Z-matrix of the N, CA and C atoms (Angstrom, degrees):
N
C 1 1.425
C 2 1.500 1 111.20
N 3 1.250 2 118.01 1 144.05
C 4 1.425 3 121.66 2 171.35
C 5 1.535 4 116.81 3 -111.13
N 6 1.270 5 123.17 4 179.02
C 7 1.323 6 124.56 5 175.69
C 8 1.562 7 109.70 6 -57.34
N 9 1.283 8 120.50 7 145.95
C 10 1.466 9 125.59 8 -174.64
C 11 1.591 10 109.10 9 -121.47
N 12 1.310 11 115.62 10 128.40
C 13 1.387 12 119.00 11 173.10
C 14 1.604 13 108.56 12 -105.93
N 15 1.252 14 116.84 13 102.20
C 16 1.564 15 115.28 14 -170.67
C 17 1.485 16 110.24 15 -58.43
N 18 1.314 17 117.61 16 148.67
C 19 1.451 18 124.04 17 176.83
C 20 1.584 19 111.12 18 -64.66
N 21 1.429 20 115.31 19 -29.78
C 22 1.458 21 114.68 20 179.67
C 23 1.549 22 112.03 21 -73.38
N 24 1.360 23 115.42 22 -23.96
C 25 1.508 24 116.09 23 172.85
C 26 1.490 25 109.51 24 -68.00
N 27 1.272 26 118.96 25 -44.49
C 28 1.483 27 122.19 26 178.65
C 29 1.461 28 111.29 27 -54.02
N 30 1.383 29 118.62 28 -51.24
C 31 1.413 30 120.86 29 -178.95
C 32 1.430 31 115.36 30 -71.84
N 33 1.319 32 117.55 31 -35.57
C 34 1.496 33 120.04 32 179.91
C 35 1.539 34 112.96 33 -71.54
N 36 1.302 35 110.99 34 -28.38
C 37 1.479 36 114.17 35 176.79
C 38 1.561 37 112.36 36 -66.61
N 39 1.380 38 116.74 37 -33.77
C 40 1.325 39 120.60 38 179.08
C 41 1.525 40 113.25 39 -80.04
N 42 1.320 41 113.55 40 -21.37
C 43 1.526 42 119.04 41 176.62
C 44 1.527 43 108.78 42 -84.27
N 45 1.410 44 122.05 43 -8.98
C 46 1.460 45 119.00 44 178.10
C 47 1.492 46 112.00 45 90.98
N 48 1.366 47 118.52 46 19.03
C 49 1.453 48 121.16 47 -176.92
C 50 1.544 49 111.54 48 -73.13
N 51 1.282 50 118.18 49 -24.40
C 52 1.440 51 122.83 50 -173.83
C 53 1.536 52 111.49 51 -113.86
N 54 1.373 53 114.70 52 136.54
C 55 1.427 54 121.18 53 169.82
C 56 1.573 55 109.96 54 -119.57
N 57 1.316 56 112.59 55 101.66
C 58 1.458 57 119.31 56 -174.63
C 59 1.571 58 111.57 57 -88.20
N 60 1.265 59 117.26 58 -5.43
C 61 1.492 60 121.88 59 -179.62
C 62 1.540 61 108.93 60 -63.41
N 63 1.288 62 114.24 61 153.52
C 64 1.530 63 121.43 62 -178.84
C 65 1.609 64 102.05 63 -58.89
N 66 1.391 65 113.36 64 131.65
C 67 1.430 66 117.49 65 178.75
C 68 1.554 67 111.10 66 87.57
N 69 1.292 68 120.78 67 -2.50
C 70 1.424 69 121.85 68 -175.72
C 71 1.546 70 106.05 69 -86.93
N 72 1.320 71 115.06 70 -133.14
C 73 1.486 72 122.79 71 -175.04
C 74 1.531 73 109.97 72 -61.80
N 75 1.323 74 115.51 73 159.18
C 76 1.515 75 119.76 74 170.14
C 77 1.478 76 108.94 75 -99.81
N 78 1.364 77 118.05 76 135.24
C 79 1.388 78 125.11 77 179.48
C 80 1.528 79 112.39 78 -117.42
N 81 1.266 80 117.27 79 147.37
C 82 1.459 81 119.82 80 -178.35
C 83 1.585 82 107.92 81 -129.05
N 84 1.330 83 115.26 82 164.49
C 85 1.420 84 122.69 83 172.54
C 86 1.491 85 109.34 84 -125.08
N 87 1.285 86 119.15 85 126.68
C 88 1.501 87 125.41 86 177.89
C 89 1.468 88 110.10 87 -110.43
N 90 1.255 89 122.28 88 143.85
C 91 1.515 90 124.58 89 -175.98
C 92 1.559 91 108.05 90 -103.28
N 93 1.221 92 118.68 91 148.23
C 94 1.364 93 122.29 92 179.84
C 95 1.607 94 112.91 93 -135.29
N 96 1.370 95 117.66 94 149.97
C 97 1.400 96 122.15 95 177.27
C 98 1.463 97 117.10 96 -86.92
N 99 1.366 98 114.57 97 -16.95
C 100 1.443 99 125.25 98 175.76
C 101 1.506 100 107.08 99 -147.03
N 102 1.405 101 115.73 100 144.28
C 103 1.406 102 120.31 101 172.27
C 104 1.470 103 114.02 102 -98.40
N 105 1.237 104 117.36 103 6.96
C 106 1.531 105 121.73 104 172.82
C 107 1.491 106 107.19 105 -54.02
N 108 1.356 107 113.92 106 136.36
C 109 1.400 108 121.46 107 -178.65
C 110 1.558 109 114.54 108 91.89
N 111 1.273 110 117.58 109 -13.42
C 112 1.572 111 121.22 110 172.53
C 113 1.550 112 107.12 111 -85.61
N 114 1.240 113 112.54 112 136.32
C 115 1.522 114 119.75 113 173.34
C 116 1.569 115 110.71 114 -156.15
N 117 1.200 116 114.05 115 -176.64
C 118 1.484 117 119.29 116 173.19
C 119 1.520 118 108.62 117 -64.24
N 120 1.343 119 122.53 118 -13.16
C 121 1.384 120 124.18 119 177.41
C 122 1.554 121 113.34 120 -87.59
N 123 1.351 122 114.38 121 -6.20
C 124 1.533 123 118.80 122 179.97
C 125 1.478 124 105.38 123 -60.59
N 126 1.384 125 116.38 124 131.23
C 127 1.410 126 123.34 125 173.06
C 128 1.493 127 121.74 126 -106.73
N 129 1.369 128 114.30 127 -39.77
C 130 1.430 129 125.81 128 -173.72
C 131 1.471 130 117.32 129 -138.34
N 132 1.327 131 116.69 130 156.53
C 133 1.508 132 114.48 131 163.35
C 134 1.487 133 109.70 132 -81.36
N 135 1.307 134 116.37 133 130.02
C 136 1.536 135 118.11 134 -177.98
C 137 1.557 136 111.07 135 -120.30
N 138 1.365 137 116.68 136 -0.61
C 139 1.424 138 114.54 137 178.12
C 140 1.543 139 104.44 138 81.01
N 141 1.303 140 117.26 139 24.24
C 142 1.567 141 125.89 140 -171.13
C 143 1.499 142 108.22 141 -63.61
N 144 1.232 143 107.52 142 175.09
C 145 1.536 144 123.74 143 -178.87
C 146 1.625 145 102.01 144 -56.39
N 147 1.273 146 119.18 145 153.96
C 148 1.472 147 127.84 146 173.46
C 149 1.427 148 114.23 147 81.29
N 150 1.432 149 120.67 148 -0.80
C 151 1.378 150 119.84 149 171.93
C 152 1.624 151 110.71 150 -69.03
N 153 1.360 152 114.46 151 145.46
C 154 1.485 153 113.10 152 177.01
C 155 1.512 154 109.09 153 -55.68
N 156 1.338 155 117.34 154 142.82
C 157 1.379 156 121.48 155 -176.96
C 158 1.601 157 110.80 156 -75.00
N 159 1.306 158 114.59 157 147.37
C 160 1.448 159 116.83 158 176.24
C 161 1.465 160 111.65 159 -63.07
N 162 1.314 161 121.11 160 146.21
C 163 1.448 162 123.94 161 179.65
C 164 1.545 163 107.45 162 114.36
N 165 1.252 164 117.38 163 162.40
C 166 1.417 165 119.93 164 177.90
C 167 1.477 166 108.60 165 68.97
N 168 1.354 167 126.15 166 22.33
C 169 1.464 168 122.40 167 177.61
C 170 1.560 169 110.19 168 102.91
N 171 1.338 170 120.11 169 -6.33
C 172 1.419 171 119.58 170 -177.25
C 173 1.509 172 107.52 171 -116.24
N 174 1.388 173 114.09 172 144.06
C 175 1.495 174 119.76 173 173.55
C 176 1.514 175 110.53 174 -117.24
N 177 1.243 176 122.22 175 132.14
C 178 1.505 177 122.81 176 174.36
C 179 1.620 178 109.59 177 -44.92
N 180 1.249 179 109.32 178 134.69
C 181 1.482 180 120.17 179 -179.21
C 182 1.522 181 114.65 180 95.02
N 183 1.414 182 111.33 181 -10.91
C 184 1.473 183 110.55 182 170.95
C 185 1.539 184 112.62 183 86.89
N 186 1.433 185 109.35 184 -168.54
C 187 1.531 186 117.49 185 179.90
C 188 1.454 187 111.59 186 -108.35
N 189 1.216 188 114.22 187 147.76
C 190 1.484 189 124.25 188 175.12
C 191 1.618 190 106.82 189 -70.34
N 192 1.335 191 112.05 190 131.76
C 193 1.485 192 121.03 191 -176.64
C 194 1.589 193 108.00 192 -90.47
N 195 1.320 194 108.48 193 142.88
C 196 1.530 195 111.89 194 172.26
C 197 1.519 196 104.52 195 -95.68
N 198 1.361 197 105.94 196 119.04
C 199 1.606 198 116.93 197 -175.54
C 200 1.536 199 108.02 198 -87.95
N 201 1.321 200 115.06 199 125.12
C 202 1.415 201 124.02 200 179.44
C 203 1.605 202 111.97 201 -78.88
N 204 1.281 203 119.71 202 -5.67
C 205 1.524 204 121.82 203 174.35
C 206 1.551 205 107.02 204 90.35
N 207 1.291 206 114.46 205 172.68
C 208 1.451 207 125.95 206 179.03
C 209 1.467 208 108.92 207 -89.19
N 210 1.371 209 116.01 208 138.19
C 211 1.507 210 122.21 209 177.34
C 212 1.455 211 108.79 210 -138.85
N 213 1.272 212 119.23 211 169.07
C 214 1.503 213 125.99 212 174.83
C 215 1.544 214 110.67 213 -136.53
N 216 1.195 215 117.81 214 136.33
C 217 1.444 216 124.88 215 173.47
C 218 1.536 217 112.78 216 -161.14
N 219 1.244 218 117.72 217 145.51
C 220 1.495 219 124.64 218 -174.69
C 221 1.527 220 112.62 219 41.53
N 222 1.507 221 111.55 220 47.72
C 223 1.462 222 116.47 221 176.30
C 224 1.472 223 116.37 222 64.61
N 225 1.391 224 119.42 223 20.92
C 226 1.357 225 126.96 224 -175.21
C 227 1.592 226 109.57 225 -131.80
N 228 1.340 227 114.29 226 119.46
C 229 1.478 228 117.85 227 178.12
C 230 1.589 229 105.06 228 -85.92
N 231 1.321 230 116.48 229 136.51
C 232 1.469 231 117.68 230 -176.83
C 233 1.581 232 108.17 231 -146.42
N 234 1.299 233 111.58 232 158.67
C 235 1.464 234 121.54 233 170.08
C 236 1.469 235 111.96 234 -146.15
N 237 1.264 236 116.38 235 157.79
C 238 1.396 237 125.12 236 -179.04
C 239 1.536 238 111.02 237 -141.26
N 240 1.274 239 113.04 238 173.94
C 241 1.539 240 121.99 239 174.86
C 242 1.512 241 104.09 240 -130.65
N 243 1.354 242 109.17 241 151.81
C 244 1.495 243 121.72 242 171.14
C 245 1.545 244 109.74 243 -62.68
N 246 1.267 245 119.89 244 157.15
C 247 1.467 246 120.58 245 -179.90
C 248 1.563 247 107.86 246 -64.65
N 249 1.300 248 114.82 247 145.93
C 250 1.495 249 117.82 248 -177.63
C 251 1.614 250 100.90 249 -105.91
N 252 1.480 251 112.77 250 131.14
C 253 1.382 252 121.23 251 -177.60
C 254 1.497 253 109.17 252 -127.57
N 255 1.314 254 116.30 253 132.79
C 256 1.493 255 125.03 254 168.24
C 257 1.520 256 105.75 255 -110.79
N 258 1.230 257 112.57 256 111.18
C 259 1.555 258 118.95 257 -173.87
C 260 1.549 259 111.93 258 -87.18
N 261 1.369 260 114.47 259 147.39
C 262 1.461 261 121.18 260 -176.62
C 263 1.442 262 112.30 261 41.87
N 264 1.366 263 112.72 262 53.79
C 265 1.570 264 119.89 263 -178.63
C 266 1.507 265 112.56 264 -113.33
N 267 1.217 266 113.38 265 154.95
C 268 1.503 267 126.32 266 169.38
C 269 1.379 268 110.76 267 -118.64
N 270 1.408 269 116.60 268 91.39
C 271 1.436 270 128.38 269 -172.69
C 272 1.529 271 114.99 270 -123.40
N 273 1.265 272 119.33 271 139.56
C 274 1.391 273 123.36 272 172.44
C 275 1.540 274 104.20 273 -125.61
N 276 1.408 275 119.97 274 121.98
C 277 1.442 276 116.87 275 178.83
C 278 1.543 277 107.42 276 -150.42
N 279 1.301 278 114.55 277 160.86
C 280 1.443 279 122.15 278 178.48
C 281 1.523 280 113.53 279 -113.04
N 282 1.301 281 115.39 280 -16.10
C 283 1.413 282 121.25 281 -170.97
C 284 1.519 283 112.45 282 -176.97
N 285 1.279 284 116.84 283 177.76
C 286 1.457 285 126.83 284 -174.93
C 287 1.525 286 113.31 285 -144.73
N 288 1.316 287 112.32 286 161.55
C 289 1.442 288 121.00 287 172.50
C 290 1.490 289 109.17 288 -125.11
N 291 1.327 290 119.71 289 122.17
C 292 1.388 291 124.60 290 171.69
C 293 1.518 292 110.56 291 -94.90
N 294 1.297 293 118.69 292 127.33
C 295 1.459 294 128.70 293 -171.48
C 296 1.438 295 115.47 294 -142.08
N 297 1.331 296 116.16 295 151.28
C 298 1.536 297 119.84 296 178.99
C 299 1.539 298 104.72 297 -82.81
N 300 1.320 299 116.75 298 117.88
C 301 1.447 300 119.11 299 -176.15
C 302 1.488 301 111.56 300 -101.47
N 303 1.365 302 116.13 301 -1.71
C 304 1.546 303 117.95 302 -179.07
C 305 1.511 304 112.94 303 -74.29
N 306 1.368 305 116.69 304 -17.60
C 307 1.473 306 121.25 305 178.72
C 308 1.427 307 108.59 306 -177.19
N 309 1.359 308 114.51 307 126.58
C 310 1.551 309 113.54 308 171.44
C 311 1.618 310 115.49 309 89.48
N 312 1.362 311 114.29 310 -23.07
C 313 1.536 312 114.43 311 -175.84
C 314 1.439 313 113.57 312 57.39
N 315 1.236 314 121.73 313 26.69
C 316 1.646 315 121.81 314 -177.23
C 317 1.523 316 108.78 315 -65.07
N 318 1.316 317 107.82 316 133.64
C 319 1.515 318 117.96 317 178.58
C 320 1.463 319 111.70 318 -71.71
N 321 1.468 320 116.44 319 141.32
C 322 1.352 321 122.34 320 -179.28
C 323 1.528 322 107.42 321 -115.37
N 324 1.238 323 119.15 322 -49.60
C 325 1.535 324 121.23 323 -178.58
C 326 1.420 325 114.73 324 -156.28
N 327 1.348 326 121.62 325 137.29
C 328 1.431 327 126.57 326 174.31
C 329 1.577 328 106.23 327 -98.63
N 330 1.352 329 115.61 328 123.40
C 331 1.404 330 122.39 329 177.01
C 332 1.415 331 113.66 330 -103.12
N 333 1.335 332 116.87 331 128.34
C 334 1.503 333 123.77 332 -178.84
C 335 1.593 334 104.59 333 -106.15
N 336 1.364 335 116.14 334 117.55
C 337 1.354 336 122.98 335 -176.91
C 338 1.541 337 114.84 336 -73.88
N 339 1.303 338 116.23 337 -2.84
C 340 1.478 339 122.39 338 178.86
C 341 1.516 340 113.64 339 70.82
N 342 1.350 341 115.89 340 21.65
C 343 1.369 342 125.18 341 178.41
C 344 1.488 343 115.51 342 145.91
N 345 1.307 344 118.40 343 175.50
C 346 1.466 345 121.22 344 -172.95
C 347 1.549 346 109.32 345 -77.81
N 348 1.348 347 116.99 346 123.66
C 349 1.494 348 123.22 347 176.29
C 350 1.499 349 105.80 348 -105.84
N 351 1.440 350 113.97 349 138.87
C 352 1.368 351 116.31 350 -176.98
C 353 1.546 352 108.33 351 -135.51
N 354 1.428 353 115.31 352 140.58
C 355 1.480 354 118.99 353 163.50
C 356 1.453 355 108.86 354 -124.43
N 357 1.296 356 116.32 355 145.23
C 358 1.488 357 121.48 356 -178.86
C 359 1.551 358 105.79 357 -128.05
N 360 1.334 359 119.25 358 105.06
C 361 1.373 360 125.66 359 -177.95
C 362 1.565 361 112.15 360 51.10
N 363 1.304 362 113.47 361 40.65
C 364 1.481 363 119.66 362 178.08
C 365 1.458 364 108.55 363 -150.25
N 366 1.254 365 117.11 364 -167.79
C 367 1.544 366 123.19 365 -169.92
C 368 1.441 367 104.56 366 -84.66
N 369 1.341 368 114.57 367 134.22
C 370 1.534 369 123.37 368 169.37
C 371 1.522 370 104.46 369 -106.61
N 372 1.308 371 120.57 370 118.82
C 373 1.469 372 123.54 371 -170.08
C 374 1.515 373 110.36 372 -125.92
N 375 1.325 374 119.89 373 125.88
C 376 1.413 375 123.00 374 171.09
C 377 1.630 376 105.70 375 -101.65
N 378 1.254 377 112.65 376 109.29
C 379 1.450 378 120.99 377 -174.79
C 380 1.496 379 106.74 378 -91.03
N 381 1.370 380 115.13 379 122.29
C 382 1.482 381 121.94 380 -179.25
C 383 1.676 382 101.20 381 -89.90
N 384 1.327 383 113.10 382 157.32
C 385 1.436 384 118.93 383 -179.60
C 386 1.573 385 109.26 384 -72.90
N 387 1.228 386 114.48 385 179.01
C 388 1.488 387 123.13 386 179.02
C 389 1.497 388 108.73 387 -60.65
N 390 1.335 389 115.85 388 141.11
C 391 1.466 390 123.17 389 178.59
C 392 1.584 391 111.32 390 -86.50
N 393 1.375 392 109.46 391 74.10
C 394 1.477 393 112.44 392 174.53
C 395 1.506 394 111.08 393 -149.91
N 396 1.156 395 120.32 394 177.85
C 397 1.593 396 123.24 395 -166.77
C 398 1.539 397 109.89 396 -67.67
N 399 1.336 398 118.20 397 -19.11
C 400 1.477 399 119.95 398 -177.66
C 401 1.471 400 115.56 399 -95.98
N 402 1.423 401 118.39 400 -15.93
C 403 1.458 402 124.89 401 -168.31
C 404 1.412 403 112.48 402 -132.67
N 405 1.278 404 128.33 403 -23.73
C 406 1.456 405 130.77 404 -171.29
C 407 1.661 406 107.04 405 -48.67
N 408 1.306 407 112.39 406 151.65
C 409 1.492 408 116.02 407 179.67
C 410 1.512 409 118.65 408 -67.03
N 411 1.322 410 114.07 409 -22.92
C 412 1.481 411 120.44 410 176.34
C 413 1.550 412 107.45 411 -129.36
N 414 1.314 413 119.93 412 114.22
C 415 1.537 414 123.02 413 177.85
C 416 1.493 415 111.58 414 -128.09
N 417 1.265 416 118.70 415 139.38
C 418 1.447 417 123.46 416 175.22
C 419 1.575 418 107.42 417 -129.61
N 420 1.294 419 112.33 418 124.00
C 421 1.513 420 115.61 419 -179.67
C 422 1.533 421 112.91 420 -157.06
N 423 1.264 422 115.25 421 -173.08
C 424 1.395 423 119.57 422 177.18
C 425 1.463 424 113.20 423 -64.36
N 426 1.289 425 116.31 424 138.16
C 427 1.519 426 119.91 425 -179.13
C 428 1.439 427 109.70 426 -80.85
């Protein structure tokens, strides 16, 4: 499986559902032990089956992301988030869902970690790419 951009995110973005600017909507990242059930038809975070269980340093619903705001460079609009860290955690996850938690729990992006990632009484970190027009997690530009 690869990362998934839900169709609902694409249409909701054009409808103005999301405010990614600094101080805009609140976004969270929830961790999952299986990505089964996620597809381009995914619309919301529902706390569904396969989310990492609460305890061991993880809380259902995930962590609030630090939004770096919207930028433009090389004719590409982009945004990124600061790395998400669960400290002193015992977590096993294969992927994550980024979603807008400030209202509606609308899905933004399903991340596939490319295999099982494990922390045992240590930091579990989701590292986001560089915040620039070539690497940011969300980029919109000329095709």
